C-alpha positions in Angstrom: 0.0 0.0 0.0 2.1 2.9 -1.3 -0.7 5.4 -1.6 -1.1 6.3 2.1 2.6 7.0 2.4 2.4 9.4 -0.6 -0.6 11.1 0.9 1.2 11.6 4.2 4.3 13.0 2.5 2.3 15.5 0.5 -0.1 16.7 3.2 2.5 18.9 5.1 3.2 20.9 1.9 -0.6 21.4 1.5 -0.7 22.9 5.0 2.3 25.2 4.3 0.5 26.5 1.1 -2.6 27.1 3.1 -0.7 28.9 6.0 1.1 31.3 3.6 -2.3 32.4 2.1 -1.3 31.5 -1.4 -3.6 32.1 -4.3 -6.5 29.6 -4.2 -6.1 28.8 -7.9 -2.5 27.8 -7.3 -3.6 25.5 -4.4 -6.4 23.9 -6.6 -3.9 23.3 -9.4 -1.5 21.6 -7.0 -4.3 19.4 -5.6 -5.4 18.4 -9.2 -1.9 17.3 -10.1 -1.6 15.4 -6.8 -4.8 13.4 -7.4 -3.8 12.8 -11.0 -0.6 11.3 -9.7 -2.4 9.0 -7.2 -4.9 8.0 -10.0 -2.0 7.2 -12.4 -0.3 5.1 -9.7 -3.5 3.2 -8.9 -4.2 2.7 -12.6 -0.7 1.3 -13.1 -1.2 -1.2 -10.3 -4.5 -2.3 -11.9 -2.9 -2.6 -15.3 -0.1 -4.7 -13.8 -2.6 -6.9 -12.1 -4.7 -7.6 -15.2 -1.5 -8.3 -17.2 -0.4 -10.9 -14.6 -3.8 -12.6 -14.5 -3.9 -12.6 -18.3 -0.6 -14.7 -18.3 -2.2 -17.3 -16.0 -5.5 -17.5 -17.9 
């Protein structure tokens, strides 16, 4: 389970962005790229899993 570790590593940066009162659009852009990364990692795992099961079929 790599995803929780990534989430924990990213969260403090989110807090710093919030504390420094940065532009809301910049924060939203950061969040979108973060969730895109999580989605890509999860998709990669799913693809890897289906490739493995296809070999055994």
